C-alpha positions in Angstrom: 97.3 183.1 122.3 98.7 184.3 125.7 96.6 184.4 128.8 96.6 188.2 128.6 95.5 188.0 125.0 92.6 185.8 125.9 91.6 188.3 128.6 91.7 191.1 126.0 89.7 189.1 123.5 87.0 188.3 126.0 86.7 191.8 127.3 86.4 193.2 123.7 83.9 190.5 122.8 81.7 191.3 125.8 82.0 195.1 125.8 78.7 196.0 124.2 76.0 195.0 121.8 73.3 192.3 122.1 73.6 189.5 124.6 74.9 186.1 123.5 76.7 183.1 125.0 79.4 180.7 123.9 81.3 177.6 125.0 84.7 176.2 124.5 86.9 173.2 125.4 90.6 172.5 126.1 90.8 170.3 123.0 92.0 172.2 119.8 89.3 172.4 117.2 86.9 170.8 119.7 88.5 167.5 118.6 87.5 165.9 121.8 84.1 166.9 123.2 83.0 164.1 125.5 82.0 163.1 129.0 85.6 163.6 130.0 85.8 167.2 128.7 85.6 170.4 130.7 83.1 172.6 128.9 83.7 176.3 129.5 80.5 178.5 129.4 80.6 182.3 128.8 77.7 184.7 128.8 77.9 188.2 127.3 75.4 190.8 128.5 74.0 192.5 131.6 70.8 190.5 132.3 72.3 187.1 133.3 70.7 185.3 136.2 71.9 181.7 136.1 72.6 178.7 133.9 70.0 176.0 133.1 71.7 172.6 132.6 70.4 169.1 132.7 70.7 166.9 135.8 73.3 164.7 134.2 75.7 167.6 134.1 77.5 169.3 137.0 78.2 173.0 136.9 80.9 174.7 138.9 79.0 177.9 139.6 75.6 178.2 138.0 75.3 181.9 138.9 78.5 183.0 137.3 78.5 184.3 133.6 81.7 182.4 133.2 81.9 178.9 134.6 82.7 175.3 133.8 80.5 172.3 133.0 81.0 168.6 132.9 78.4 166.1 131.6 78.7 162.5 132.9 76.2 161.0 130.4 76.6 161.1 126.6 73.9 162.5 124.3 72.2 165.8 123.6 72.5 168.2 126.5 70.1 171.2 126.6 71.9 174.3 128.0 70.8 177.9 128.1 71.3 181.0 130.3 68.3 182.3 132.3 68.1 186.1 132.2 66.0 188.8 133.8 63.5 190.6 131.7 60.9 189.5 129.1 63.4 188.2 126.5 64.6 184.6 126.5 68.1 183.5 125.5 68.4 180.8 122.9 69.2 177.3 124.1 71.8 175.0 122.5 71.6 171.2 122.1 75.2 170.2 122.7 76.2 166.7 121.5 78.4 165.2 124.2 80.2 162.1 123.0 81.2 158.9 124.9 84.4 158.5 122.9 87.4 156.6 124.4 89.6 159.1 122.6 91.1 161.1 125.5 94.6 162.1 124.5 96.2 164.1 121.8 99.6 164.3 120.0 101.6 167.5 120.6 104.3 168.3 118.0 107.0 170.9 117.7 109.0 171.6 114.6 112.7 172.5 114.8 116.0 172.5 112.9 115.3 173.6 109.3 118.7 172.5 108.1 119.9 170.8 104.9 116.4 170.5 103.6 115.6 168.3 106.6 113.5 169.1 109.7 113.0 167.4 113.0 109.6 167.0 114.6 109.5 166.5 118.4 106.3 164.6 119.5 104.8 163.8 122.8 101.4 162.9 124.2 99.3 165.2 126.3 95.9 165.1 128.0 94.0 168.3 127.3 92.2 168.0 130.7 95.5 167.8 132.6 97.9 169.8 130.4 100.1 172.8 131.1 98.7 176.1 129.9 101.6 176.4 127.3 100.5 173.1 125.8 96.9 174.3 125.5 98.1 177.5 123.8 100.4 175.5 121.6 103.6 177.4 122.5 105.2 174.8 124.7 108.9 174.1 124.0 108.9 170.8 126.0 106.4 168.5 127.6 104.9 169.2 131.0 105.5 166.8 133.9 102.1 165.2 133.4 102.8 164.8 129.6 106.2 163.2 130.3 104.7 160.6 132.6 101.8 159.9 130.2 104.1 159.6 127.2 106.4 157.2 129.0 103.6 155.1 130.3 102.1 154.7 126.9 105.5 154.0 125.4 106.0 151.1 127.8 102.6 149.7 126.5 103.9 149.8 122.9 103.0 153.2 121.7 105.2 154.9 119.1 104.1 157.6 116.7 104.8 157.8 113.0 104.4 160.6 110.5 102.4 159.7 107.3 102.4 162.0 104.3 98.9 162.3 102.7 99.8 162.9 99.1 102.9 160.7 98.5 101.9 158.0 101.1 105.4 158.0 102.8 106.0 157.0 106.4 108.6 158.3 108.8 109.4 156.7 112.2 111.4 157.9 115.2 115.1 157.7 114.5 116.1 157.2 118.1 114.7 156.0 121.4 112.4 158.1 123.5 114.2 161.0 125.3 112.7 162.9 128.2 109.2 161.7 127.2 109.5 162.8 123.6 110.0 161.1 120.2 112.1 162.7 117.4 111.3 162.1 113.8 113.4 163.5 110.9 111.9 164.0 107.5 112.7 166.0 104.4 111.0 169.3 103.5 109.1 169.2 100.3 106.8 171.6 98.4 104.6 168.9 97.0 103.8 166.8 100.1 103.1 169.3 102.8 100.1 167.6 104.5 101.1 165.2 107.2 99.4 163.0 109.8 100.7 161.8 113.1 99.4 158.3 113.9 100.2 155.9 116.7 99.6 152.3 117.5 96.2 151.1 118.8 97.4 151.3 122.5 95.1 152.3 125.4 95.9 153.6 128.8 93.0 153.4 131.3 90.6 152.8 128.3 91.8 155.9 126.6 93.3 156.2 123.1 95.2 159.0 121.3 93.5 160.9 118.4 95.4 161.1 115.1 96.2 164.7 114.0 96.8 166.4 110.7 99.2 169.2 110.3 101.0 171.2 107.6 104.8 171.0 107.3 106.1 173.6 104.8 109.2 175.6 104.1 109.4 178.6 106.3 107.2 181.4 105.0 108.4 184.6 106.5 106.2 187.5 107.4 107.2 191.0 106.4 108.8 192.8 109.4 107.4 196.0 110.8 109.6 199.1 110.4 108.9 201.9 113.0 108.8 204.9 110.6 106.5 203.2 108.1 102.8 204.1 108.0 99.6 201.9 108.1 97.8 200.8 105.0 94.1 200.0 105.2 90.7 199.9 103.6 88.3 202.9 103.9 86.9 203.8 107.3 83.9 201.6 108.2 84.8 198.8 105.7 84.4 195.2 106.5 87.5 193.0 106.8 89.0 191.5 103.7 91.5 188.6 103.6 93.4 186.2 101.4 95.5 183.1 102.2 97.7 180.8 100.3 95.6 177.9 99.0 98.0 175.2 99.9 99.3 176.9 103.1 96.1 178.3 104.7 98.0 179.4 107.9 99.7 182.1 105.7 97.1 184.9 105.8 96.8 188.6 105.2 93.9 190.6 106.6 93.0 194.2 105.7 91.0 196.2 108.2 90.0 199.9 108.2 92.9 200.8 110.4 95.7 198.3 109.7 96.8 195.4 107.6 97.9 192.2 109.4 99.9 189.2 108.3 100.6 185.8 109.9 102.2 182.5 109.0 100.7 180.5 111.8 96.9 181.3 111.7 97.4 184.4 113.9 99.0 182.7 116.9 101.6 185.3 116.0 101.3 188.2 113.6 102.8 191.4 112.3 101.4 194.7 110.9 102.1 195.5 107.2 103.1 199.1 106.8 104.4 201.1 103.8 107.1 203.7 103.4 106.0 207.4 103.6 105.9 209.7 100.6 104.8 206.9 98.1 101.1 207.1 98.7 98.9 210.0 99.9 97.0 209.6 103.2 93.8 209.0 101.2 95.5 206.4 99.0 96.9 204.5 102.1 93.4 204.2 103.4 91.8 203.1 100.1 92.6 199.4 99.7 89.8 197.8 97.8 91.2 194.3 97.3 94.2 192.2 98.4 95.8 188.9 97.4 98.8 186.8 98.4 101.4 185.4 96.1 104.9 184.1 96.3 106.1 187.5 95.1 104.5 189.2 98.1 101.2 191.0 99.0 99.3 192.7 96.2 97.0 195.7 97.1 94.5 197.3 94.7 94.2 201.0 95.4 92.2 203.4 93.2 92.6 201.1 90.2 96.3 200.7 90.5 98.1 197.5 91.6 100.8 197.8 94.3 103.2 195.2 95.6 104.5 194.9 99.1 107.3 192.4 99.7 110.2 191.9 102.0 112.3 194.4 100.2 110.1 197.1 98.7 106.7 198.7 98.2 106.0 199.8 94.6 103.3 200.4 92.1 102.9 198.1 89.1 101.8 199.1 85.6 103.2 199.2 82.1 106.6 198.3 83.5 105.3 194.8 84.1 102.8 194.7 81.2 99.8 195.8 83.4 97.5 198.8 83.0 98.6 202.0 84.7 95.0 202.4 86.0 91.5 201.1 85.7 92.0 197.8 87.4 88.7 196.7 89.1 89.6 193.4 90.6 92.3 190.8 91.6 91.9 187.3 92.8 94.0 184.1 93.6 93.3 180.4 93.7 91.0 179.2 96.5 91.5 175.4 96.2 94.8 173.6 96.6 96.0 171.3 93.8 99.6 170.6 94.3 99.8 168.1 91.4 98.3 168.6 87.9 99.1 167.8 84.3 100.0 170.5 81.9 99.5 168.9 78.5 101.1 171.7 76.5 104.1 172.3 78.9 102.9 175.8 79.7 102.6 177.6 83.1 99.8 177.9 85.6 99.0 181.3 86.8 98.8 182.3 90.5 96.5 185.3 90.2 94.1 187.1 87.9 93.8 190.9 87.3 91.1 192.6 85.3 89.7 195.9 84.1 86.2 196.4 82.6 87.5 195.2 79.2 90.7 193.2 79.8 91.9 190.1 81.7 95.5 189.5 82.8 97.1 186.4 84.4 100.0 186.7 86.9 102.8 184.3 87.3 105.9 184.0 89.5 108.6 186.7 89.3 106.1 189.4 88.4 105.2 188.1 84.9 101.9 189.3 83.6 100.1 188.3 80.4 96.9 189.7 78.9 94.8 186.8 77.7 91.6 188.4 76.3 89.7 191.6 75.8 85.9 192.0 75.7 86.1 192.8 71.9 87.9 189.5 71.3 85.3 187.7 73.6 82.5 189.1 71.4 84.1 187.3 68.4 84.8 184.1 70.3 81.2 184.0 71.6 79.5 185.2 68.4 77.9 188.2 70.2 76.5 191.3 68.5 79.1 194.0 68.0 76.4 196.5 68.9 76.0 195.0 72.4 77.8 196.3 75.5 80.0 193.6 77.0 82.1 194.3 80.2 83.8 192.1 82.7 81.7 191.8 85.9 83.9 189.5 88.0 86.6 186.8 87.7 87.2 183.7 89.8 89.3 180.6 89.7 87.1 177.4 89.5 87.6 174.1 91.4 89.6 172.8 88.4 93.4 173.3 88.8 93.7 174.9 85.3 90.6 176.8 84.8 89.3 180.4 85.3 85.8 181.7 85.0 84.6 185.1 83.8 81.3 186.7 84.7 80.3 189.1 81.9 77.8 192.0 81.9 75.8 191.9 78.7 73.1 194.4 77.6 71.8 196.4 74.7 70.2 199.5 76.2 71.7 199.0 79.7 69.1 201.2 81.4 67.5 198.8 83.9 68.4 195.1 83.3 71.6 193.4 82.3 72.3 189.7 81.7 75.2 188.0 83.4 76.9 185.3 81.3 79.7 183.0 82.3 82.7 181.7 80.3 85.4 179.3 81.4 89.0 179.5 80.2 91.4 176.6 80.3 95.0 177.7 80.8 96.4 174.5 79.2 94.3 174.3 76.1 93.8 178.1 75.8 90.1 177.5 75.0 87.1 179.6 76.0 83.9 177.7 76.7 80.5 179.5 76.9 78.5 177.9 79.8 74.8 177.3 80.0 74.4 180.2 82.4 72.3 183.4 82.2 71.1 185.5 85.0 69.1 188.7 84.6 69.7 191.3 87.3 69.4 195.1 87.6 72.2 197.1 86.2 73.5 198.2 89.7 73.7 194.6 91.0 77.1 193.2 91.8 77.6 189.5 92.2 80.5 187.6 93.8 81.2 184.0 92.7 82.7 181.2 94.7 83.3 177.9 93.0 82.7 174.7 95.0 85.4 172.0 95.6 83.9 169.7 93.0 84.8 167.9 89.8 82.1 169.6 87.8 81.8 173.4 87.5 79.5 174.3 90.4 79.3 177.6 92.1 77.3 179.9 94.4 76.8 183.6 93.8 75.7 186.3 96.1 74.6 189.9 96.1 73.9 191.9 99.3 70.8 189.8 100.3 70.6 186.4 98.6 72.6 183.4 97.6 72.2 181.8 94.2 73.3 178.2 93.6 74.4 176.5 90.4 74.9 172.8 91.0 75.7 169.8 88.7 77.3 171.7 85.8 74.6 174.5 85.9 71.7 172.0 85.5 70.3 172.6 89.0 69.9 176.3 89.8 67.9 178.6 92.1 67.9 180.9 95.1 69.0 179.4 98.4 65.8 179.2 100.5 65.2 179.8 104.3 62.4 178.8 106.5 60.9 182.3 106.2 61.5 185.4 104.0 62.0 183.4 100.8 65.8 183.3 101.0 66.3 187.0 101.9 69.0 186.6 104.5 69.0 190.4 105.3 65.5 190.1 106.7 66.6 187.3 108.9 69.6 189.2 110.3 68.2 192.6 111.3 68.6 194.1 107.7 72.3 193.4 107.6 74.0 192.5 104.3 76.1 189.6 103.2 79.8 190.1 104.1 81.4 186.9 103.0 80.8 183.2 102.2 83.2 180.5 103.5 83.6 177.0 102.0 85.8 174.1 103.1 86.9 170.8 101.6 84.2 168.9 103.4 81.3 170.6 101.7 80.4 173.0 104.5 79.3 176.5 103.5 78.8 179.4 106.0 77.3 182.7 105.0 78.5 185.6 107.3 76.6 188.8 107.5 78.1 192.1 108.3 76.6 192.0 111.8 78.2 188.5 112.4 74.9 186.6 112.0 75.8 183.3 110.2 73.8 180.9 108.0 74.8 177.3 107.2 74.2 174.8 104.4 76.3 172.3 102.4 77.0 171.8 98.8 74.1 170.4 96.8 71.7 171.6 99.5 69.1 174.2 98.5 68.2 175.7 101.9 70.1 177.3 104.7 69.6 177.5 108.5 70.5 180.3 110.8 73.2 179.4 113.3 73.3 180.4 116.9 74.8 183.9 117.5 78.5 183.6 118.4 80.1 187.0 117.9 78.9 190.4 119.0 77.6 192.6 116.2 80.0 195.4 117.0 83.1 193.3 116.4 84.8 193.2 113.0 85.3 189.5 112.1 86.1 187.2 109.3 86.1 183.4 108.7 89.3 181.6 107.7 90.7 178.1 107.3 93.2 176.6 109.7 95.9 174.0 109.1 93.5 171.2 110.1 91.0 172.2 107.4 88.6 173.6 110.0 87.1 177.1 110.1 88.0 179.6 112.7 87.1 183.3 113.3 89.5 186.3 113.0 88.5 189.3 115.2 90.0 192.7 114.6 89.6 195.3 117.4 89.6 199.1 117.4 92.9 199.3 119.2 94.7 197.8 116.2 95.0 194.2 117.5 93.8 190.9 116.0 92.9 187.6 117.6 91.9 184.2 116.3 89.1 182.2 117.8 88.2 178.5 117.2 84.6 177.9 116.0 82.8 174.6 116.6 80.9 174.4 113.3 80.0 170.7 113.6 78.6 171.1 117.1 76.7 174.3 116.2 75.2 172.6 113.1 74.2 169.6 115.1 72.4 171.8 117.7 70.3 173.4 114.9 69.7 170.1 113.3 68.3 168.7 116.5 65.7 171.5 116.7 64.8 171.1 113.0 64.7 167.2 113.2 66.8 167.0 110.0 68.7 163.7 109.5 71.2 162.4 107.0 69.4 160.0 104.6 72.3 157.5 104.9 74.1 155.9 107.8 77.6 155.7 106.3 79.5 156.6 103.1 82.9 154.9 102.7 85.4 154.7 99.9 89.0 153.8 99.3 90.0 157.1 97.5 93.0 158.0 99.7 94.6 160.4 97.2 93.6 163.5 95.4 95.9 162.8 92.4 96.3 159.7 90.4 98.4 159.3 87.3 97.7 156.7 84.6 100.4 155.8 82.1 99.9 153.6 79.1 98.5 150.2 79.9 97.5 151.2 83.4 94.1 151.3 85.0 92.6 152.7 88.2 90.0 151.0 90.3 88.2 152.6 93.3 85.2 151.7 95.3 82.5 153.5 97.3 80.0 152.1 99.7 76.8 153.6 101.0 74.7 152.2 103.9 71.1 153.4 104.3 67.7 152.3 105.8 65.7 150.0 103.7 63.1 151.3 101.2 64.8 154.7 100.7 66.5 153.8 97.4 69.8 155.7 97.5 72.6 155.1 95.1 76.2 156.2 94.3 76.9 158.8 91.6 80.2 159.0 89.8 80.7 162.2 87.6 83.8 163.3 85.7 84.8 166.5 83.9 87.4 166.7 81.2 88.4 165.1 77.9 86.8 161.7 77.1 90.0 159.7 77.1 89.2 157.0 79.6 86.7 154.1 79.6 84.7 153.7 82.8 83.2 150.4 83.9 81.0 150.1 87.0 80.2 147.0 89.1 77.6 147.2 91.8 77.2 144.8 94.8 74.0 145.0 96.9 73.2 143.5 100.3 70.3 143.9 102.7 70.2 142.8 106.4 68.5 143.9 109.6 66.6 146.7 107.8 69.6 148.3 106.2 70.9 148.2 102.7 74.5 148.2 101.7 75.4 149.2 98.1 79.0 149.0 96.9 80.1 150.3 93.6 83.5 149.5 92.1 84.6 151.9 89.3 87.5 151.1 86.9 89.1 153.7 84.7 91.2 152.5 81.8 92.7 153.5 78.5 91.9 151.3 75.5 94.3 152.7 72.9 96.5 150.5 70.6 99.7 152.4 69.8 101.2 149.7 67.6 101.6 150.4 63.9 99.9 153.8 63.9 100.8 156.5 61.4 101.6 159.2 63.9 102.5 157.8 67.3 103.0 161.2 69.0 99.8 162.7 67.7 97.8 159.8 69.0 99.6 160.0 72.3 98.8 163.8 72.5 95.1 163.2 71.7 94.8 160.7 74.5 96.6 162.7 77.2 94.8 165.0 79.6 93.4 165.7 83.0 90.1 164.6 84.4 88.4 165.6 87.6 86.1 162.9 89.2 83.9 163.0 92.2 81.9 160.3 93.9 78.8 161.2 95.9 75.6 159.8 97.3 72.4 160.5 95.4 70.9 162.4 98.3 72.3 164.9 100.8 71.5 166.7 104.0 73.1 169.4 106.1 73.7 166.7 108.8 75.8 164.4 106.5 79.5 164.4 107.4 81.0 164.5 103.9 79.2 165.5 100.7 81.5 164.0 98.1 85.0 162.7 97.4 86.9 164.6 94.7 90.1 163.4 92.9 92.1 164.0 89.8 93.2 161.5 87.1 96.0 162.7 84.9 96.5 160.5 81.8 100.0 160.7 80.4 103.6 160.3 81.2 104.8 160.8 84.7 107.4 163.6 84.6 109.0 162.1 87.7 109.6 158.7 86.2 112.9 157.7 84.8 114.8 154.5 83.7 118.2 153.3 84.9 120.2 150.2 84.1 120.4 147.8 87.1 123.7 147.7 88.9 124.9 151.2 88.3 125.3 153.0 91.6 126.4 156.6 92.2 127.8 156.1 95.8 129.8 152.9 95.9 132.9 154.2 94.1 135.4 157.0 94.2 134.6 159.5 91.5 137.5 161.0 89.6 138.4 162.3 86.2 138.2 159.3 84.0 138.9 159.2 80.2 138.9 156.4 77.7 139.9 156.1 74.1 137.9 154.8 71.2 140.1 153.8 68.3 139.3 155.7 65.0 138.8 152.4 63.1 135.8 151.5 65.3 134.0 154.8 64.6 131.3 154.9 62.0 132.6 158.0 60.2 136.3 156.8 60.3 137.8 160.1 61.5 141.5 160.7 61.2 142.0 160.7 65.1 141.1 158.5 68.0 138.2 159.8 70.1 138.9 160.7 73.7 135.8 160.5 75.9 135.3 161.7 79.5 133.1 159.4 81.6 130.1 161.2 83.1 129.9 160.1 86.7 126.9 162.2 87.5 124.8 160.9 84.7 125.8 157.2 84.6 127.1 156.4 88.1 129.8 153.9 88.9 131.0 151.7 86.0 129.6 148.2 86.1 132.2 145.3 86.2 131.3 142.5 83.8 133.3 139.5 82.5 134.0 140.1 78.8 133.6 136.4 78.1 130.0 136.5 79.3 127.0 137.9 77.3 125.9 141.2 78.8 122.1 141.8 78.9 121.2 145.0 80.6 118.2 145.0 82.9 116.3 148.3 82.6 114.5 149.4 85.7 111.8 152.0 86.2 111.9 154.6 89.0 109.9 157.5 90.2 110.4 160.0 93.0 109.5 157.4 95.5 112.1 154.9 94.3 112.1 151.7 92.4 108.8 150.8 90.6 109.4 147.7 88.4 111.7 146.1 85.8 110.9 147.1 82.3 109.7 144.0 80.5 109.2 145.5 77.0 111.7 145.4 74.1 114.2 148.3 74.1 117.1 149.6 72.0 120.6 150.1 73.1 123.1 152.1 71.2 126.5 153.8 71.7 126.2 157.5 71.5 129.8 158.2 70.3 129.4 156.4 67.0 131.1 153.0 67.5 130.1 150.4 65.0 132.2 147.3 66.1 129.2 145.5 67.6 128.1 141.9 66.8 124.8 140.2 67.5 123.9 136.8 69.0 120.9 136.1 66.7 119.6 136.9 63.3 116.1 138.1 62.6 115.2 134.8 61.0 116.4 132.8 64.1 114.4 135.2 66.3 111.2 134.3 64.4 110.7 137.5 62.3 108.6 137.0 59.2 109.9 140.2 57.6 113.0 142.2 57.9 112.6 144.6 60.9 114.2 148.0 61.5 117.9 147.9 62.2 120.3 150.3 63.7 122.1 150.6 60.3 118.9 151.2 58.3 117.5 153.8 60.8 120.8 155.8 61.0 121.0 155.8 57.2 117.4 156.9 57.0 117.8 159.7 59.6 121.2 161.0 58.9 120.1 164.5 59.7 119.2 163.6 63.3 121.6 163.1 66.2 122.3 159.5 67.1 120.1 159.6 70.2 117.1 160.6 68.1 117.6 158.4 65.0 115.4 155.5 66.3 112.4 155.6 68.5 108.7 154.8 68.8 107.8 157.5 66.4 109.4 155.5 63.6 107.5 152.3 64.2 
C-alpha cells in the first residue's frame, strides 16, 4: 500500500464510532516482534490523554495518539491509553521477544518465460529499510540492503528456494550482483508453495528469518472498462468474498457498492463491472453469493447464476445443464489439496450449486452435472415419502473428494425442523448418512464450515451461536463463553455473526457484523473475546494471505478497498495472559513434512510424533484416520522422564499386507486395496494457547500416475534425430506375410538407439522414474517382447535348467491363448 493509501486507511478507520487502539511493526505479518522492533501505537477517538507504558519501554511522544515505542527488555509489556472521562480503555499484554532473528528475505519475481521464472532475492533489515521495501513494491534493494546483503554474503550466506510439496531445492545460478541473488526455477501447478532459506550465518548476533511464499502462474484480474456498471450486494449488506483455495492471494470481494478483485492480496486491485443492458439496476445490486473458479467469477443474482470472465458477462441456465432459476446457493472448496487419488479415474468438481431440491457439481470449462434430488435422497436414506425434505446448505469437507449436504427434514413443518447431514464421495459416488441431527426452529438458517482435519469435523453458526461437532460427530455442543452461555450477540452489543475464519494451524476467529471478534481453536469448546481492532462503522472481512496468516480487508464508502495485517498470535497471547490459560504441553514435534504420501505395492510409511509435557499430567498422542481400511497400522511408543518433564515419542508405520501372487483376479484385488486415507496426529489435550493443534496428511494407496519405466542407456538428447526406417524380413514374422515389414523408428518414444555388440548377451536393465527423476532399478522379473511380431528369438536357458518344477507360461503359449488381443496385451500380471 502506498503512503497516501495508508493515510486514507487511517483517516477512515478513525473517522467515527467507539474509541479503540492498535499497534503495528515494520515486519510483515508481525514476523519479528522483539526488543529490536519499533512498535507503532495508534489511538482512535477524542478522549486521549497519554500512553501508559512500563519503565522498560521508551516512547517517542507519550501525549501523541500516534507514536512509536521500543522495549529494551523481553517479556509481557502492559500498554494502554489513558483517557479523560469515566471510561477506561482496555490494556494489552504485548509479548516482546528476545529473538536473535533480525533480518528478512526480500524477493521479487520476474521473467515469466518458457515456463521458467527468475526470483531476485536480497536481505533487508525492517528497522532500516527503504519505504518501498516495507510496502513490498521495491524493484531493487536499498543502499542499506545492498550493504547488508554483501556483508552477510562474505560471511557465507547464500539463499536457496525449497519447494514444500515436491521437496526440490534451487540455488542461485550466478554470483551475487548488486547485492542480489538470482534463482531460476520452473513454474508448476502442483508445487506452488516455496520457502526461502539461508545458511546459519549471523551478523552482529542477528540471523535471517526463513520465509514462505506462493509462486504460481500469472492469474490475471479482469480489467475495468469505463462504460461498464458496478455490480454489488443489496444496500447495507455485509461483505462477502471467495478466494482460490490453493492461491489465497486471488480474491474477489462483493460490497454493497462495488465488487473488487485482486491477485496479490489487495496490494493492487481492480473493480469488477458488467456491461449495461444485461441486468436491470435492481439486479445489478442483488448479488447474494459469489465464488471463484478457473472459468471466472460466478455471481448468484435472484436465483440465477451469472458468469463474469475476461471476455464476457452472461447468465447460465439450461444451456449448460443448470436450472434457469431457483438456485439458492453456490460454494467452492475451502482447503487446498493439490494431490489426491481418484480411484475410478473420474473428475473432481470445483464448485457446487443447489436449489431446494437439486444439487449440481461444476467442473472446468462450464461443465455442470446434477448428482442428486431430494426425492432420490429419500430413497437412499430410507426416509418417509410423506416427509418434507429440502436442501438447507452445502459445503465441501476437509476431504479432497467429499461434499456435505445439510438437509431440512420435517413432517408438519410449523415450528421445528431437524437438520440432517449426508456426505457424498465424488470418487465412489456413495452417499453416507452421518450421526448428526439438530432440532431448530423452521426459520433458522445454519452455515457450516468444515475443519482442516482428517475426520469429518465442522462448526455451524446461526446469527448468535456457534455449534461444534468434533471427532467424527462424537463430541458436540454449543461453543461457550465466560458469560451469556455462548450467546455471542449479547457480548457484542447485540450484533450478529458475520463470518467465521479458519486457517491451517487450527485457529478460528468469529467476526461479528460490528467487527467484534471472538477466538478459539479446533477441539476447543469455549471462546474468548479479542481486543477491539476495527471501528464498528467500517465494513470488513477476514481473509488468508500467501503466508497462511489472516489479514483484514476494509471497504470504504468512497468505493476503495484496503488490506490490513492482523497480529492474531499476539492478540490471543494478550487475552491468554489475562485469563491465565496455558498450553498443557511444552512441545509437540513430528517428522511429517508432506501433506501427501503415495504408497505403492510393497512400500510402507513410518512417521513419528513427540510430545513433551510436565510430569503427572498424563498426555498422549492420538493418531486417527478416515477412509477405507486398506492399511495396517503399527505403533511403537518410547517414554522418558527427566527434570520433571515427560517425553513421549510415538512411531507409526502404515503398510499394506496383501499377497498378489496366484490370485484368481489380480486387478479386482488391486482395485479393492486402492484408495485414499486422511490421517491426523494430535495431542490428547488442547488449549487456545497451543501453537499447532494437529498435523494432517494424506496417504494414497495405489499406483503413482507419475511413475514410468525406461530401459537404461536410452537417451533422447545425445544423438541427431532423423527419419529412420528398418526392414524386418517376412520370414521372421509370426504370420508369414507376403511382404517384408518396413518400420519407422519412434525417436520420441524410445530415444537414441543403444549400441551393443551382437556377440555379447544383451540383458536390459529396467529403471523406475517419477517426475523427480530416477528412483531405482527394477529388481523383479519382467517380460520383453517385440511388438511387430518377430519370432526369430532364441533363449539361453530352459525352464528345467532355471529350476522350474512345472512348465511356466511362455510367449508362445500366451499368444496362442490370447489371439484376440494385441501383442502388447497378450501377457501380463492379470494372467498369472
